[in-house]
C-alpha positions, 0 to 999 in steps of 0.5 A: 499500500502506498499512502499519499499525504497532502498538507495544505497550508491555508490562508489565515482565516480561511480554514472553515471556508476551505472545509466547508468548500471541501465538504460540500463540493471537492470531496464527493468528486475526489471519493469518486475518482481519487479512491480510498480516503484514509483521513481528513485532518486539521492541525491543533498544535504546531503550524496553525492553519494546516489541513492534511488529508491521506489517500490510499492506494494499492500501487504507485501506478494506481495512484497516478492513474487516479490523480490523472483521472481526477485532474481530467474531470470537468467537475474537478477542473471547476472546483480546483481554482476556488480551493486553491485560492484559499490555499497559500501553500502545499506539500505532497508525499507518498508514504510506504508503510514498514513491514510491521506497520498496521497498514502493511502492504499485504493487508491494505493492498487487498482493500485497496484493490477492492476500491478499484474500478 
């Protein structure tokens, strides 16, 4: 399994607006195309105004295929400018679980395969 971690630093005072837009518009599009949402989080301690979301994929190829499909979707293309207007900076990482992680490759790749189209 691969976990994609996206960290967005939201413009000061705009976190609620961003989360509302994601909840009401963006998330349905993302979940229908991007795959397995592990979680959506906000920072409480440390850097403020951070929104973190994590997505699970069976492998790198699935990650790229789903991201390309999402980028090509007209609904997503309409949502992106609204979302990015509220983002100050972004960071994206692909994380691989260790062999002793509860999210080890064997267990979770089976679950991710079940989410494939």
